[in-house]
N, C-alpha and C positions, 0 to 999 in steps of 0.2 A: 130437182135432183133427177138424175137419169134412172131408168128402170133397173140398171144393174148395180146401183149403189148398195153397198153392204158395209157392215161393221162387225167386228168381233163381238161375240155374245157377252163376254165378260165386261168389255168396255161399255156396251149398251146398258147392261144391268147397273153398272156403276154410274153412268151418266144419268140414268133415269132415277137414281137415288134409292134403289132397292138395297144396295150394300154400301158401307162406308168406304171400302177400298176395293180396288180391282182384284187384289189378291184374294180377298174373301169371296168375291164373285166367281173368280176362276176356280177356287176350291169347290164351291157349291156346284158349278157346272160339271166339273170333272168327277164329282161324286154321283153323277147320273140323276140329279134331283130336279132337272128341268125337262119339260116336254115341249117340243117345238113342232108346230104344224105349219106347213108351207104347201099351198096348192092342194089341200086335203090330205097330204101325206104327213103322218106323225112320226117323229123320231125323238130320240133322247141324245142330244149332243154329248159326245164323250170327251171333247177337248174344248178348252176356253177359246181357242182360235177359230172355232166354227162361227159362221157368220149369220147375222139376222138382216132382214130386209124389210122395208115398209110393207105392211100387209101380213107379215108373219104373226102367228099367235103363240104366246108362251103361257104355260101353266106351271106353277111351282108353289111350294108351301114354305112360309117363313114364320117361325114362332107359332106353329099350329094354325096359321091362317092361310087358306088357299087363295092364291092370286092368279087371276086369268086376265091377260091383257093382249091387245092387238098393237103391234108396233106401228105407229103413225109416222114417226120421223126418226132419224139417226142422231141428230144433234151435232153440234160442233165442239161442245165442251161440257163439263159438269157444272152447270149453272145453278141458280137459285131454284127452290122448290117449284115455283110456278113455271119456270122454263122446263124443268124435268117432267112435270105433269103433262106438258104438251107433246111429249115423245110417245105417249101411249094412250090408249082408250080402254077403260075397263070393260071386260066382257061379262055378260050376265051368267050367273051360276045356274045351271040346269039341274 
């Protein structure tokens, strides 16, 4: 993939199987419930159309569980769980 490859954040969350539908992922992002860190700069995406790139870090909470991951790949589709798990690397909670 080229260095400028990017994907909508709602689509990535859906492909990585954190949400059952893209609509749920979009609502979650638009609610300001995701922190995105890119090149040391932390932001809270306000639109589902904001992009993620490999190397970005995401932190969010689902069902009272804090999830911190690094985007490793964008994926081409919403595949099986093993394929989805290859899209990210869990980060250690400090």
